[in-house]
A tleap script that builds the chain and sets N, CA, C and O, in Angstrom:
source leaprc.protein.ff14SB
mol = sequence {
  NMET LYS PRO ARG SER PHE MET ASN LEU SER
  GLY LYS ALA VAL SER GLN ILE VAL LYS PHE
  TYR LYS ALA ASP ILE ASP ASP LEU LEU VAL
  ILE CYS ASP ASP LEU ASP LEU PRO LEU GLY
  MET SER ARG ILE ARG LEU SER GLY SER SER
  GLY GLY GLN LYS GLY LEU GLU SER ILE VAL
  LYS ALA LEU GLY SER ASN GLN ILE ALA ARG
  LEU ARG ILE GLY ILE ALA ASP HIE LYS ILE
  GLY THR ALA GLN ILE GLU HIE PRO TYR GLU
  ARG PRO GLU ALA LYS VAL PHE VAL LEU GLY
  LYS PHE SER SER ARG GLU LYS PRO VAL ILE
  GLU LYS MET ILE THR LYS VAL VAL ASP ILE
  ILE VAL ASP CYS LEU THR GLY LYS LYS GLU
  LEU THR ALA THR THR PHE GLU CVAL
}
set mol.1.N position { 0.838 -1.160 0.000 }
set mol.1.CA position { 0.000 0.000 0.000 }
set mol.1.C position { 0.891 1.234 0.000 }
set mol.1.O position { 1.865 1.293 0.751 }
set mol.2.N position { 0.578 2.197 -0.815 }
set mol.2.CA position { 1.322 3.454 -0.857 }
set mol.2.C position { 0.329 4.607 -0.765 }
set mol.2.O position { -0.242 5.026 -1.772 }
set mol.3.N position { 0.123 5.120 0.458 }
set mol.3.CA position { -0.836 6.215 0.608 }
set mol.3.C position { -0.327 7.489 -0.055 }
set mol.3.O position { 0.875 7.675 -0.246 }
set mol.4.N position { -1.250 8.340 -0.392 }
set mol.4.CA position { -0.898 9.616 -1.018 }
set mol.4.C position { -1.024 10.774 -0.039 }
set mol.4.O position { -1.130 11.930 -0.447 }
set mol.5.N position { -1.012 10.467 1.230 }
set mol.5.CA position { -1.105 11.507 2.252 }
set mol.5.C position { 0.150 11.456 3.116 }
set mol.5.O position { 1.007 10.592 2.932 }
set mol.6.N position { 0.247 12.383 4.052 }
set mol.6.CA position { 1.359 12.377 4.983 }
set mol.6.C position { 1.271 11.137 5.868 }
set mol.6.O position { 0.177 10.649 6.151 }
set mol.7.N position { 2.419 10.628 6.302 }
set mol.7.CA position { 2.439 9.435 7.142 }
set mol.7.C position { 1.685 9.668 8.451 }
set mol.7.O position { 1.122 8.731 9.018 }
set mol.8.N position { 1.672 10.902 8.928 }
set mol.8.CA position { 0.936 11.210 10.155 }
set mol.8.C position { -0.565 11.032 9.990 }
set mol.8.O position { -1.294 10.994 10.982 }
set mol.9.N position { -1.037 10.922 8.759 }
set mol.9.CA position { -2.466 10.744 8.471 }
set mol.9.C position { -2.741 9.358 7.889 }
set mol.9.O position { -3.696 9.184 7.133 }
set mol.10.N position { -1.922 8.384 8.231 }
set mol.10.CA position { -2.032 7.031 7.679 }
set mol.10.C position { -3.348 6.346 7.989 }
set mol.10.O position { -3.764 5.444 7.262 }
set mol.11.N position { -3.999 6.755 9.042 }
set mol.11.CA position { -5.230 6.092 9.469 }
set mol.11.C position { -6.291 6.022 8.391 }
set mol.11.O position { -6.943 4.990 8.230 }
set mol.12.N position { -6.474 7.095 7.658 }
set mol.12.CA position { -7.498 7.118 6.610 }
set mol.12.C position { -7.194 6.074 5.540 }
set mol.12.O position { -8.080 5.316 5.146 }
set mol.13.N position { -5.953 6.027 5.066 }
set mol.13.CA position { -5.572 5.069 4.025 }
set mol.13.C position { -5.691 3.631 4.529 }
set mol.13.O position { -6.210 2.766 3.823 }
set mol.14.N position { -5.213 3.375 5.743 }
set mol.14.CA position { -5.287 2.023 6.304 }
set mol.14.C position { -6.740 1.605 6.482 }
set mol.14.O position { -7.104 0.472 6.169 }
set mol.15.N position { -7.566 2.508 6.977 }
set mol.15.CA position { -8.987 2.217 7.157 }
set mol.15.C position { -9.653 1.859 5.827 }
set mol.15.O position { -10.450 0.924 5.761 }
set mol.16.N position { -9.327 2.599 4.777 }
set mol.16.CA position { -9.898 2.315 3.455 }
set mol.16.C position { -9.449 0.954 2.928 }
set mol.16.O position { -10.241 0.224 2.333 }
set mol.17.N position { -8.188 0.617 3.144 }
set mol.17.CA position { -7.670 -0.691 2.708 }
set mol.17.C position { -8.371 -1.813 3.471 }
set mol.17.O position { -8.772 -2.814 2.876 }
set mol.18.N position { -8.520 -1.647 4.783 }
set mol.18.CA position { -9.190 -2.662 5.608 }
set mol.18.C position { -10.616 -2.879 5.115 }
set mol.18.O position { -11.064 -4.019 4.992 }
set mol.19.N position { -11.326 -1.799 4.834 }
set mol.19.CA position { -12.706 -1.919 4.344 }
set mol.19.C position { -12.750 -2.549 2.954 }
set mol.19.O position { -13.574 -3.428 2.700 }
set mol.20.N position { -11.878 -2.113 2.061 }
set mol.20.CA position { -11.876 -2.610 0.684 }
set mol.20.C position { -11.641 -4.122 0.638 }
set mol.20.O position { -12.332 -4.848 -0.076 }
set mol.21.N position { -10.651 -4.585 1.414 }
set mol.21.CA position { -10.312 -6.012 1.412 }
set mol.21.C position { -11.094 -6.813 2.451 }
set mol.21.O position { -10.912 -8.023 2.580 }
set mol.22.N position { -11.968 -6.126 3.190 }
set mol.22.CA position { -12.729 -6.777 4.262 }
set mol.22.C position { -11.781 -7.526 5.207 }
set mol.22.O position { -12.039 -8.655 5.625 }
set mol.23.N position { -10.691 -6.857 5.516 }
set mol.23.CA position { -9.648 -7.453 6.354 }
set mol.23.C position { -10.012 -7.333 7.826 }
set mol.23.O position { -10.752 -6.438 8.235 }
set mol.24.N position { -9.486 -8.233 8.589 }
set mol.24.CA position { -9.630 -8.208 10.037 }
set mol.24.C position { -8.415 -7.465 10.594 }
set mol.24.O position { -7.297 -7.692 10.132 }
set mol.25.N position { -8.611 -6.589 11.568 }
set mol.25.CA position { -7.452 -5.860 12.086 }
set mol.25.C position { -6.446 -6.783 12.765 }
set mol.25.O position { -5.293 -6.402 12.968 }
set mol.26.N position { -6.873 -7.989 13.114 }
set mol.26.CA position { -5.929 -8.967 13.661 }
set mol.26.C position { -4.895 -9.388 12.622 }
set mol.26.O position { -3.847 -9.930 12.974 }
set mol.27.N position { -5.181 -9.144 11.352 }
set mol.27.CA position { -4.260 -9.520 10.281 }
set mol.27.C position { -3.321 -8.384 9.881 }
set mol.27.O position { -2.510 -8.546 8.969 }
set mol.28.N position { -3.422 -7.246 10.548 }
set mol.28.CA position { -2.574 -6.099 10.216 }
set mol.28.C position { -1.268 -6.138 10.988 }
set mol.28.O position { -1.207 -6.624 12.117 }
set mol.29.N position { -0.238 -5.622 10.366 }
set mol.29.CA position { 1.027 -5.352 11.040 }
set mol.29.C position { 1.469 -3.968 10.584 }
set mol.29.O position { 1.793 -3.762 9.414 }
set mol.30.N position { 1.479 -3.031 11.509 }
set mol.30.CA position { 1.910 -1.668 11.212 }
set mol.30.C position { 3.406 -1.584 11.501 }
set mol.30.O position { 3.863 -1.994 12.568 }
set mol.31.N position { 4.152 -1.060 10.561 }
set mol.31.CA position { 5.595 -0.888 10.732 }
set mol.31.C position { 5.866 0.610 10.781 }
set mol.31.O position { 5.491 1.349 9.870 }
set mol.32.N position { 6.520 1.052 11.853 }
set mol.32.CA position { 6.754 2.493 12.010 }
set mol.32.C position { 8.074 2.768 12.718 }
set mol.32.O position { 8.651 1.891 13.360 }
set mol.33.N position { 8.536 4.008 12.585 }
set mol.33.CA position { 9.734 4.435 13.294 }
set mol.33.C position { 9.391 4.671 14.759 }
set mol.33.O position { 8.225 4.828 15.121 }
set mol.34.N position { 10.430 4.695 15.597 }
set mol.34.CA position { 10.202 4.909 17.024 }
set mol.34.C position { 11.381 5.666 17.621 }
set mol.34.O position { 12.505 5.165 17.650 }
set mol.35.N position { 11.113 6.876 18.096 }
set mol.35.CA position { 12.149 7.680 18.741 }
set mol.35.C position { 12.442 7.227 20.163 }
set mol.35.O position { 13.421 7.676 20.759 }
set mol.36.N position { 11.617 6.348 20.718 }
set mol.36.CA position { 11.872 5.824 22.059 }
set mol.36.C position { 12.874 4.681 22.042 }
set mol.36.O position { 13.408 4.311 23.087 }
set mol.37.N position { 13.133 4.124 20.879 }
set mol.37.CA position { 14.070 3.004 20.765 }
set mol.37.C position { 15.361 3.467 20.107 }
set mol.37.O position { 15.334 4.244 19.152 }
set mol.38.N position { 16.492 2.989 20.620 }
set mol.38.CA position { 17.755 3.359 19.994 }
set mol.38.C position { 17.891 2.758 18.598 }
set mol.38.O position { 17.298 1.725 18.288 }
set mol.39.N position { 18.672 3.415 17.777 }
set mol.39.CA position { 18.963 2.932 16.439 }
set mol.39.C position { 19.484 1.499 16.520 }
set mol.39.O position { 20.382 1.207 17.309 }
set mol.40.N position { 18.926 0.611 15.712 }
set mol.40.CA position { 19.360 -0.782 15.696 }
set mol.40.C position { 18.514 -1.704 16.549 }
set mol.40.O position { 18.721 -2.917 16.541 }
set mol.41.N position { 17.564 -1.149 17.283 }
set mol.41.CA position { 16.673 -1.966 18.104 }
set mol.41.C position { 15.259 -1.846 17.557 }
set mol.41.O position { 14.835 -0.770 17.137 }
set mol.42.N position { 14.545 -2.939 17.565 }
set mol.42.CA position { 13.141 -2.931 17.150 }
set mol.42.C position { 12.322 -3.721 18.145 }
set mol.42.O position { 12.841 -4.548 18.894 }
set mol.43.N position { 11.033 -3.447 18.136 }
set mol.43.CA position { 10.135 -4.089 19.101 }
set mol.43.C position { 8.814 -4.414 18.421 }
set mol.43.O position { 8.250 -3.594 17.697 }
set mol.44.N position { 8.336 -5.618 18.668 }
set mol.44.CA position { 7.019 -6.027 18.190 }
set mol.44.C position { 6.081 -6.033 19.388 }
set mol.44.O position { 6.386 -6.617 20.427 }
set mol.45.N position { 4.948 -5.381 19.232 }
set mol.45.CA position { 3.889 -5.405 20.233 }
set mol.45.C position { 2.596 -5.755 19.523 }
set mol.45.O position { 2.365 -5.318 18.395 }
set mol.46.N position { 1.762 -6.530 20.168 }
set mol.46.CA position { 0.512 -6.971 19.559 }
set mol.46.C position { -0.629 -5.991 19.812 }
set mol.46.O position { -1.687 -6.090 19.190 }
set mol.47.N position { -0.412 -5.042 20.729 }
set mol.47.CA position { -1.410 -4.009 21.015 }
set mol.47.C position { -0.745 -2.936 21.859 }
set mol.47.O position { 0.416 -3.069 22.247 }
set mol.48.N position { -1.490 -1.867 22.142 }
set mol.48.CA position { -0.965 -0.829 23.016 }
set mol.48.C position { -1.199 0.557 22.466 }
set mol.48.O position { -1.881 0.744 21.458 }
set mol.49.N position { -0.618 1.526 23.151 }
set mol.49.CA position { -0.798 2.922 22.752 }
set mol.49.C position { 0.105 3.262 21.570 }
set mol.49.O position { 0.949 2.464 21.160 }
set mol.50.N position { -0.089 4.447 21.042 }
set mol.50.CA position { 0.735 4.905 19.921 }
set mol.50.C position { 2.106 5.363 20.390 }
set mol.50.O position { 3.025 5.486 19.581 }
set mol.51.N position { 2.257 5.614 21.666 }
set mol.51.CA position { 3.528 6.093 22.184 }
set mol.51.C position { 3.922 7.447 21.619 }
set mol.51.O position { 5.098 7.809 21.625 }
set mol.52.N position { 2.944 8.191 21.134 }
set mol.52.CA position { 3.219 9.501 20.568 }
set mol.52.C position { 3.549 9.479 19.088 }
set mol.52.O position { 3.713 10.537 18.481 }
set mol.53.N position { 3.650 8.300 18.494 }
set mol.53.CA position { 3.951 8.192 17.061 }
set mol.53.C position { 2.687 8.564 16.293 }
set mol.53.O position { 1.678 7.864 16.368 }
set mol.54.N position { 2.749 9.660 15.561 }
set mol.54.CA position { 1.548 10.257 14.963 }
set mol.54.C position { 0.873 9.367 13.920 }
set mol.54.O position { -0.356 9.316 13.869 }
set mol.55.N position { 1.636 8.673 13.098 }
set mol.55.CA position { 1.035 7.784 12.100 }
set mol.55.C position { 0.291 6.640 12.759 }
set mol.55.O position { -0.824 6.305 12.357 }
set mol.56.N position { 0.901 6.038 13.770 }
set mol.56.CA position { 0.258 4.954 14.508 }
set mol.56.C position { -0.969 5.469 15.251 }
set mol.56.O position { -1.996 4.792 15.306 }
set mol.57.N position { -0.864 6.654 15.814 }
set mol.57.CA position { -2.002 7.283 16.500 }
set mol.57.C position { -3.182 7.460 15.537 }
set mol.57.O position { -4.332 7.214 15.901 }
set mol.58.N position { -2.887 7.883 14.319 }
set mol.58.CA position { -3.916 8.070 13.297 }
set mol.58.C position { -4.583 6.741 12.936 }
set mol.58.O position { -5.799 6.682 12.748 }
set mol.59.N position { -3.790 5.686 12.841 }
set mol.59.CA position { -4.321 4.359 12.501 }
set mol.59.C position { -5.213 3.840 13.625 }
set mol.59.O position { -6.310 3.342 13.372 }
set mol.60.N position { -4.742 3.956 14.862 }
set mol.60.CA position { -5.524 3.511 16.025 }
set mol.60.C position { -6.860 4.251 16.071 }
set mol.60.O position { -7.904 3.644 16.306 }
set mol.61.N position { -6.822 5.558 15.846 }
set mol.61.CA position { -8.047 6.362 15.879 }
set mol.61.C position { -8.994 5.965 14.745 }
set mol.61.O position { -10.193 5.803 14.973 }
set mol.62.N position { -8.473 5.807 13.534 }
set mol.62.CA position { -9.313 5.490 12.373 }
set mol.62.C position { -9.954 4.111 12.483 }
set mol.62.O position { -11.086 3.912 12.043 }
set mol.63.N position { -9.229 3.158 13.071 }
set mol.63.CA position { -9.761 1.796 13.189 }
set mol.63.C position { -10.534 1.590 14.491 }
set mol.63.O position { -11.220 0.582 14.658 }
set mol.64.N position { -10.420 2.545 15.406 }
set mol.64.CA position { -11.165 2.459 16.656 }
set mol.64.C position { -10.681 1.375 17.591 }
set mol.64.O position { -11.451 0.853 18.397 }
set mol.65.N position { -9.401 1.030 17.487 }
set mol.65.CA position { -8.859 -0.025 18.343 }
set mol.65.C position { -7.350 0.142 18.475 }
set mol.65.O position { -6.669 0.535 17.527 }
set mol.66.N position { -6.841 -0.162 19.665 }
set mol.66.CA position { -5.390 -0.202 19.827 }
set mol.66.C position { -4.881 -1.645 19.814 }
set mol.66.O position { -3.720 -1.907 20.128 }
set mol.67.N position { -5.757 -2.567 19.449 }
set mol.67.CA position { -5.410 -3.988 19.362 }
set mol.67.C position { -4.848 -4.291 17.970 }
set mol.67.O position { -5.345 -5.164 17.259 }
set mol.68.N position { -3.813 -3.559 17.606 }
set mol.68.CA position { -3.196 -3.671 16.292 }
set mol.68.C position { -1.727 -4.014 16.500 }
set mol.68.O position { -1.027 -3.329 17.245 }
set mol.69.N position { -1.260 -5.065 15.848 }
set mol.69.CA position { 0.152 -5.433 15.943 }
set mol.69.C position { 0.995 -4.348 15.291 }
set mol.69.O position { 0.642 -3.804 14.244 }
set mol.70.N position { 2.117 -4.047 15.935 }
set mol.70.CA position { 3.003 -3.040 15.384 }
set mol.70.C position { 4.450 -3.450 15.575 }
set mol.70.O position { 4.826 -4.016 16.602 }
set mol.71.N position { 5.247 -3.157 14.574 }
set mol.71.CA position { 6.676 -3.393 14.623 }
set mol.71.C position { 7.323 -2.015 14.596 }
set mol.71.O position { 7.266 -1.302 13.594 }
set mol.72.N position { 7.935 -1.659 15.711 }
set mol.72.CA position { 8.518 -0.323 15.860 }
set mol.72.C position { 10.022 -0.422 15.635 }
set mol.72.O position { 10.705 -1.224 16.273 }
set mol.73.N position { 10.527 0.394 14.728 }
set mol.73.CA position { 11.944 0.374 14.378 }
set mol.73.C position { 12.623 1.583 15.015 }
set mol.73.O position { 12.272 2.730 14.738 }
set mol.74.N position { 13.598 1.302 15.873 }
set mol.74.CA position { 14.290 2.367 16.582 }
set mol.74.C position { 15.114 3.245 15.662 }
set mol.74.O position { 15.881 2.760 14.831 }
set mol.75.N position { 14.939 4.552 15.828 }
set mol.75.CA position { 15.710 5.504 15.025 }
set mol.75.C position { 16.400 6.542 15.905 }
set mol.75.O position { 17.036 7.459 15.387 }
set mol.76.N position { 16.286 6.413 17.229 }
set mol.76.CA position { 16.805 7.435 18.139 }
set mol.76.C position { 18.326 7.483 18.104 }
set mol.76.O position { 19.003 6.468 17.944 }
set mol.77.N position { 18.828 8.677 18.257 }
set mol.77.CA position { 20.253 8.847 18.475 }
set mol.77.C position { 20.421 9.878 19.576 }
set mol.77.O position { 19.435 10.336 20.153 }
set mol.78.N position { 21.638 10.242 19.870 }
set mol.78.CA position { 21.901 11.149 20.991 }
set mol.78.C position { 21.282 12.532 20.812 }
set mol.78.O position { 21.104 13.247 21.798 }
set mol.79.N position { 20.951 12.929 19.590 }
set mol.79.CA position { 20.374 14.256 19.351 }
set mol.79.C position { 18.989 14.383 19.978 }
set mol.79.O position { 18.621 15.452 20.466 }
set mol.80.N position { 18.235 13.313 19.966 }
set mol.80.CA position { 16.865 13.333 20.471 }
set mol.80.C position { 16.789 12.635 21.818 }
set mol.80.O position { 16.016 13.046 22.683 }
set mol.81.N position { 17.573 11.595 22.008 }
set mol.81.CA position { 17.532 10.828 23.236 }
set mol.81.C position { 16.708 9.578 23.057 }
set mol.81.O position { 16.289 9.246 21.949 }
set mol.82.N position { 16.479 8.889 24.154 }
set mol.82.CA position { 15.694 7.656 24.095 }
set mol.82.C position { 14.558 7.746 25.091 }
set mol.82.O position { 13.973 8.814 25.266 }
set mol.83.N position { 14.241 6.662 25.735 }
set mol.83.CA position { 13.047 6.579 26.578 }
set mol.83.C position { 13.052 7.564 27.753 }
set mol.83.O position { 12.011 7.765 28.379 }
set mol.84.N position { 14.190 8.180 28.066 }
set mol.84.CA position { 14.197 9.116 29.183 }
set mol.84.C position { 13.383 10.383 28.873 }
set mol.84.O position { 13.012 11.119 29.787 }
set mol.85.N position { 13.111 10.631 27.608 }
set mol.85.CA position { 12.271 11.764 27.214 }
set mol.85.C position { 10.834 11.272 27.201 }
set mol.85.O position { 10.524 10.273 26.551 }
set mol.86.N position { 9.954 11.967 27.916 }
set mol.86.CA position { 8.579 11.484 28.044 }
set mol.86.C position { 7.870 11.376 26.698 }
set mol.86.O position { 7.281 10.337 26.403 }
set mol.87.N position { 7.911 12.409 25.884 }
set mol.87.CA position { 7.252 12.397 24.577 }
set mol.87.C position { 8.208 12.963 23.531 }
set mol.87.O position { 8.073 14.126 23.151 }
set mol.88.N position { 9.173 12.170 23.053 }
set mol.88.CA position { 10.178 12.707 22.140 }
set mol.88.C position { 9.609 13.250 20.841 }
set mol.88.O position { 10.224 14.123 20.229 }
set mol.89.N position { 8.447 12.762 20.397 }
set mol.89.CA position { 7.874 13.250 19.144 }
set mol.89.C position { 7.378 14.687 19.276 }
set mol.89.O position { 7.154 15.354 18.266 }
set mol.90.N position { 7.202 15.173 20.503 }
set mol.90.CA position { 6.727 16.535 20.720 }
set mol.90.C position { 7.872 17.544 20.721 }
set mol.90.O position { 7.627 18.750 20.683 }
set mol.91.N position { 9.103 17.076 20.764 }
set mol.91.CA position { 10.239 17.993 20.785 }
set mol.91.C position { 10.399 18.645 19.423 }
set mol.91.O position { 10.232 17.982 18.399 }
set mol.92.N position { 10.720 19.938 19.391 }
set mol.92.CA position { 10.822 20.659 18.113 }
set mol.92.C position { 11.802 20.025 17.139 }
set mol.92.O position { 11.540 20.001 15.936 }
set mol.93.N position { 12.921 19.514 17.627 }
set mol.93.CA position { 13.926 18.939 16.733 }
set mol.93.C position { 13.533 17.553 16.217 }
set mol.93.O position { 14.172 17.030 15.304 }
set mol.94.N position { 12.495 16.961 16.788 }
set mol.94.CA position { 12.077 15.618 16.366 }
set mol.94.C position { 11.636 15.607 14.909 }
set mol.94.O position { 11.998 14.695 14.166 }
set mol.95.N position { 10.867 16.597 14.487 }
set mol.95.CA position { 10.377 16.640 13.107 }
set mol.95.C position { 11.541 16.686 12.125 }
set mol.95.O position { 11.551 15.959 11.133 }
set mol.96.N position { 12.517 17.540 12.403 }
set mol.96.CA position { 13.690 17.651 11.530 }
set mol.96.C position { 14.441 16.325 11.508 }
set mol.96.O position { 14.868 15.867 10.449 }
set mol.97.N position { 14.602 15.709 12.677 }
set mol.97.CA position { 15.338 14.452 12.767 }
set mol.97.C position { 14.616 13.335 12.019 }
set mol.97.O position { 15.232 12.625 11.224 }
set mol.98.N position { 13.322 13.174 12.265 }
set mol.98.CA position { 12.549 12.089 11.651 }
set mol.98.C position { 12.513 12.228 10.132 }
set mol.98.O position { 12.565 11.224 9.421 }
set mol.99.N position { 12.427 13.442 9.631 }
set mol.99.CA position { 12.353 13.666 8.187 }
set mol.99.C position { 13.728 13.761 7.532 }
set mol.99.O position { 13.830 13.832 6.307 }
set mol.100.N position { 14.782 13.762 8.340 }
set mol.100.CA position { 16.138 13.884 7.810 }
set mol.100.C position { 16.670 12.570 7.256 }
set mol.100.O position { 16.015 11.530 7.334 }
set mol.101.N position { 17.862 12.640 6.700 }
set mol.101.CA position { 18.512 11.453 6.138 }
set mol.101.C position { 19.387 10.806 7.198 }
set mol.101.O position { 19.869 11.465 8.119 }
set mol.102.N position { 19.582 9.496 7.049 }
set mol.102.CA position { 20.473 8.797 7.958 }
set mol.102.C position { 21.912 9.155 7.616 }
set mol.102.O position { 22.253 9.354 6.450 }
set mol.103.N position { 22.748 9.233 8.638 }
set mol.103.CA position { 24.164 9.541 8.443 }
set mol.103.C position { 24.879 8.305 7.900 }
set mol.103.O position { 24.321 7.208 7.883 }
set mol.104.N position { 26.106 8.496 7.463 }
set mol.104.CA position { 26.893 7.360 6.953 }
set mol.104.C position { 27.145 6.346 8.067 }
set mol.104.O position { 27.317 5.160 7.783 }
set mol.105.N position { 27.171 6.775 9.306 }
set mol.105.CA position { 27.327 5.870 10.448 }
set mol.105.C position { 26.044 5.074 10.696 }
set mol.105.O position { 26.098 3.911 11.097 }
set mol.106.N position { 24.902 5.699 10.458 }
set mol.106.CA position { 23.613 5.058 10.736 }
set mol.106.C position { 23.154 4.118 9.620 }
set mol.106.O position { 22.453 3.142 9.888 }
set mol.107.N position { 23.537 4.398 8.385 }
set mol.107.CA position { 23.042 3.619 7.242 }
set mol.107.C position { 23.298 2.116 7.354 }
set mol.107.O position { 22.376 1.343 7.095 }
set mol.108.N position { 24.501 1.656 7.725 }
set mol.108.CA position { 24.709 0.203 7.832 }
set mol.108.C position { 23.811 -0.451 8.889 }
set mol.108.O position { 23.363 -1.583 8.713 }
set mol.109.N position { 23.556 0.262 9.974 }
set mol.109.CA position { 22.681 -0.266 11.026 }
set mol.109.C position { 21.262 -0.403 10.487 }
set mol.109.O position { 20.606 -1.421 10.708 }
set mol.110.N position { 20.790 0.618 9.781 }
set mol.110.CA position { 19.444 0.590 9.203 }
set mol.110.C position { 19.334 -0.530 8.169 }
set mol.110.O position { 18.322 -1.230 8.127 }
set mol.111.N position { 20.355 -0.706 7.339 }
set mol.111.CA position { 20.321 -1.767 6.322 }
set mol.111.C position { 20.219 -3.147 6.965 }
set mol.111.O position { 19.465 -3.996 6.490 }
set mol.112.N position { 20.978 -3.379 8.047 }
set mol.112.CA position { 20.882 -4.659 8.769 }
set mol.112.C position { 19.494 -4.830 9.380 }
set mol.112.O position { 18.921 -5.919 9.355 }
set mol.113.N position { 18.961 -3.734 9.930 }
set mol.113.CA position { 17.641 -3.791 10.558 }
set mol.113.C position { 16.574 -4.119 9.523 }
set mol.113.O position { 15.683 -4.927 9.788 }
set mol.114.N position { 16.652 -3.504 8.351 }
set mol.114.CA position { 15.676 -3.777 7.294 }
set mol.114.C position { 15.719 -5.248 6.908 }
set mol.114.O position { 14.673 -5.878 6.754 }
set mol.115.N position { 16.913 -5.800 6.750 }
set mol.115.CA position { 17.053 -7.223 6.408 }
set mol.115.C position { 16.418 -8.099 7.479 }
set mol.115.O position { 15.694 -9.043 7.164 }
set mol.116.N position { 16.687 -7.791 8.733 }
set mol.116.CA position { 16.128 -8.581 9.842 }
set mol.116.C position { 14.603 -8.466 9.881 }
set mol.116.O position { 13.911 -9.470 10.058 }
set mol.117.N position { 14.080 -7.259 9.717 }
set mol.117.CA position { 12.633 -7.031 9.739 }
set mol.117.C position { 11.957 -7.780 8.593 }
set mol.117.O position { 10.921 -8.414 8.794 }
set mol.118.N position { 12.531 -7.714 7.402 }
set mol.118.CA position { 11.964 -8.432 6.249 }
set mol.118.C position { 11.949 -9.931 6.521 }
set mol.118.O position { 10.957 -10.597 6.223 }
set mol.119.N position { 13.023 -10.475 7.080 }
set mol.119.CA position { 13.068 -11.909 7.406 }
set mol.119.C position { 11.958 -12.288 8.385 }
set mol.119.O position { 11.308 -13.320 8.216 }
set mol.120.N position { 11.739 -11.468 9.397 }
set mol.120.CA position { 10.692 -11.744 10.388 }
set mol.120.C position { 9.316 -11.715 9.726 }
set mol.120.O position { 8.487 -12.591 9.974 }
set mol.121.N position { 9.073 -10.714 8.888 }
set mol.121.CA position { 7.774 -10.603 8.214 }
set mol.121.C position { 7.541 -11.791 7.290 }
set mol.121.O position { 6.449 -12.359 7.282 }
set mol.122.N position { 8.547 -12.174 6.513 }
set mol.122.CA position { 8.416 -13.325 5.606 }
set mol.122.C position { 8.147 -14.592 6.409 }
set mol.122.O position { 7.291 -15.390 6.028 }
set mol.123.N position { 8.862 -14.788 7.512 }
set mol.123.CA position { 8.631 -15.969 8.354 }
set mol.123.C position { 7.201 -16.002 8.885 }
set mol.123.O position { 6.589 -17.069 8.951 }
set mol.124.N position { 6.667 -14.849 9.261 }
set mol.124.CA position { 5.282 -14.787 9.752 }
set mol.124.C position { 4.290 -15.076 8.631 }
set mol.124.O position { 3.327 -15.818 8.826 }
set mol.125.N position { 4.521 -14.493 7.461 }
set mol.125.CA position { 3.599 -14.683 6.334 }
set mol.125.C position { 3.598 -16.115 5.812 }
set mol.125.O position { 2.573 -16.606 5.339 }
set mol.126.N position { 4.731 -16.778 5.897 }
set mol.126.CA position { 4.831 -18.150 5.389 }
set mol.126.C position { 4.527 -19.189 6.462 }
set mol.126.O position { 4.580 -20.390 6.199 }
set mol.127.N position { 4.210 -18.732 7.667 }
set mol.127.CA position { 3.847 -19.654 8.735 }
set mol.127.C position { 5.032 -20.289 9.439 }
set mol.127.O position { 4.843 -21.167 10.281 }
set mol.128.N position { 6.248 -19.870 9.119 }
set mol.128.CA position { 7.431 -20.430 9.780 }
set mol.128.C position { 7.551 -19.939 11.220 }
set mol.128.O position { 8.176 -20.584 12.062 }
set mol.129.N position { 6.945 -18.795 11.481 }
set mol.129.CA position { 7.058 -18.185 12.795 }
set mol.129.C position { 5.753 -17.475 13.111 }
set mol.129.O position { 5.119 -16.901 12.225 }
set mol.130.N position { 5.355 -17.515 14.372 }
set mol.130.CA position { 4.165 -16.785 14.790 }
set mol.130.C position { 4.594 -15.416 15.303 }
set mol.130.O position { 5.623 -15.287 15.966 }
set mol.131.N position { 3.805 -14.403 14.995 }
set mol.131.CA position { 4.112 -13.054 15.451 }
set mol.131.C position { 3.881 -12.983 16.954 }
set mol.131.O position { 2.768 -13.206 17.430 }
set mol.132.N position { 4.932 -12.673 17.693 }
set mol.132.CA position { 4.831 -12.550 19.144 }
set mol.132.C position { 5.503 -11.258 19.580 }
set mol.132.O position { 6.354 -10.713 18.877 }
set mol.133.N position { 5.110 -10.784 20.740 }
set mol.133.CA position { 5.729 -9.579 21.289 }
set mol.133.C position { 7.182 -9.890 21.626 }
set mol.133.O position { 7.468 -10.839 22.357 }
set mol.134.N position { 8.084 -9.098 21.097 }
set mol.134.CA position { 9.507 -9.319 21.325 }
set mol.134.C position { 10.290 -8.055 21.012 }
set mol.134.O position { 9.794 -7.144 20.349 }
set mol.135.N position { 11.512 -8.017 21.498 }
set mol.135.CA position { 12.440 -6.935 21.183 }
set mol.135.C position { 13.680 -7.572 20.590 }
set mol.135.O position { 14.126 -8.619 21.061 }
set mol.136.N position { 14.242 -6.954 19.561 }
set mol.136.CA position { 15.455 -7.502 18.963 }
set mol.136.C position { 16.375 -6.388 18.502 }
set mol.136.O position { 15.945 -5.265 18.238 }
set mol.137.N position { 17.657 -6.731 18.413 }
set mol.137.CA position { 18.680 -5.778 17.979 }
set mol.137.C position { 19.471 -6.366 16.827 }
set mol.137.O position { 19.470 -7.576 16.602 }
set mol.138.N position { 20.151 -5.481 16.097 }
set mol.138.CA position { 21.094 -5.938 15.070 }
set mol.138.C position { 22.484 -5.538 15.485 }
set mol.138.O position { 23.447 -5.819 14.770 }
savepdb mol mol.pdb
quit
């Protein structure tokens, strides 16, 4: 799916896809960035709050449920901080950071993370692995 709106407004597009395909929200997996997690760490949760992530917040609101599986990919670095900041997405520099490019130091970590995330998704789709709440690093 490739929405034509801002990622912060993903809820409308996801809601339309769910209705069009008559999908069950139990079959969804939302993949999003997370400023609460350090670069190279990801976390799977089967439900919960948006944690301040605006795109996930939009999806939860549009579908009327927080019982949506999500895979959060850590993008935090020392510029923004990690979980010690209560709501890092509300910080003024967060928008610039989230929309910015990865540095040459960060790119190899992101590439490894993408490979690991794709492997996990393929394993879940092919039935080799069941989606469970977990945290993993590269």
